RODO-2510 file (C-alpha; in nm, 4 decimals, decimal comma):
residues 76
     n   res          X          Y          Z
     1     x    -3,4974   -17,9867    -4,0303
     2     x    -3,2342   -18,1635    -3,8318
     3     x    -3,1788   -18,2328    -3,4756
     4     x    -2,8157   -18,1922    -3,5119
     5     x    -2,6778   -17,8310    -3,4144
     6     x    -2,3225   -17,7372    -3,5498
     7     x    -2,1332   -17,6066    -3,2470
     8     x    -1,7542   -17,4783    -3,2410
     9     x    -1,4938   -17,6510    -3,0321
    10     x    -1,3910   -17,3244    -2,8995
    11     x    -1,3335   -17,2068    -2,5634
    12     x    -1,5783   -16,9045    -2,5338
    13     x    -1,5072   -16,5738    -2,4891
    14     x    -1,5231   -16,4202    -2,1242
    15     x    -1,6621   -16,0768    -2,2521
    16     x    -2,0378   -15,9788    -2,0437
    17     x    -2,0251   -15,6864    -2,2854
    18     x    -1,9129   -15,4528    -2,0109
    19     x    -1,6228   -15,3053    -2,1887
    20     x    -1,4484   -15,0458    -1,9919
    21     x    -1,0743   -15,0489    -1,9292
    22     x    -0,9532   -15,0010    -1,5580
    23     x    -0,7419   -14,6954    -1,5774
    24     x    -0,4643   -14,7948    -1,3496
    25     x    -0,5114   -15,1802    -1,3833
    26     x    -0,5358   -15,1607    -1,7838
    27     x    -0,7923   -15,4698    -1,7432
    28     x    -1,1565   -15,4715    -1,8599
    29     x    -1,3724   -15,4410    -1,5940
    30     x    -1,6303   -15,6716    -1,7451
    31     x    -1,4018   -15,9547    -1,8542
    32     x    -1,0592   -15,8779    -1,6640
    33     x    -0,8794   -15,9411    -1,9795
    34     x    -0,6284   -15,7029    -2,0826
    35     x    -0,6338   -15,4912    -2,4013
    36     x    -0,3962   -15,7520    -2,5746
    37     x    -0,5862   -16,0455    -2,4663
    38     x    -0,8553   -15,8888    -2,6043
    39     x    -0,7440   -15,8119    -2,9143
    40     x    -0,5775   -16,1536    -3,0245
    41     x    -0,8689   -16,3751    -2,8793
    42     x    -0,9850   -16,4873    -3,1858
    43     x    -0,6067   -16,5874    -3,3004
    44     x    -0,5582   -16,7775    -2,9749
    45     x    -0,5346   -17,1319    -2,9762
    46     x    -0,7889   -17,3196    -2,7212
    47     x    -0,5103   -17,3796    -2,4877
    48     x    -0,4020   -17,0149    -2,4527
    49     x    -0,7732   -16,9070    -2,3784
    50     x    -0,7868   -17,1613    -2,1285
    51     x    -0,4912   -17,0048    -1,9692
    52     x    -0,6193   -16,6661    -1,9936
    53     x    -0,9598   -16,7863    -1,8609
    54     x    -0,7901   -16,9846    -1,5454
    55     x    -0,6001   -16,6340    -1,4601
    56     x    -0,8990   -16,4473    -1,4813
    57     x    -1,0450   -16,5129    -1,1115
    58     x    -0,7022   -16,3927    -0,9779
    59     x    -0,7547   -16,0704    -1,1513
    60     x    -1,1055   -15,9814    -1,0064
    61     x    -0,9499   -15,8426    -0,6522
    62     x    -0,7326   -15,5938    -0,8380
    63     x    -1,0518   -15,4006    -0,8838
    64     x    -1,1963   -15,4263    -0,5682
    65     x    -0,9308   -15,1942    -0,4058
    66     x    -1,1114   -14,9140    -0,2462
    67     x    -0,9918   -14,5103    -0,2498
    68     x    -1,1929   -14,4607     0,0624
    69     x    -1,5241   -14,3106    -0,1095
    70     x    -1,7651   -14,1168     0,0788
    71     x    -1,6140   -14,2280     0,3849
    72     x    -1,2810   -14,1045     0,3379
    73     x    -1,3992   -13,7833     0,2170
    74     x    -1,6014   -13,6821     0,5280
    75     x    -1,2934   -13,7876     0,7625
    76     x    -1,1018   -13,4653     0,5715
***
């Protein structure tokens, strides 16, 4: 048995197996990628994947906008 482990030199997927598309933002609530990015991921170059990965933290606030929740319902 060899101590060498074969590893692929690829940018890993940001998928966290919480695959739900936000209806307004049209991005996955788990990994924050668009449907097009998810579909193309396996064909993307490492550079393109890195570019998407760099953009993901900027998308998170788009999913944190609240509509008011319980407090808004109680006011009405």
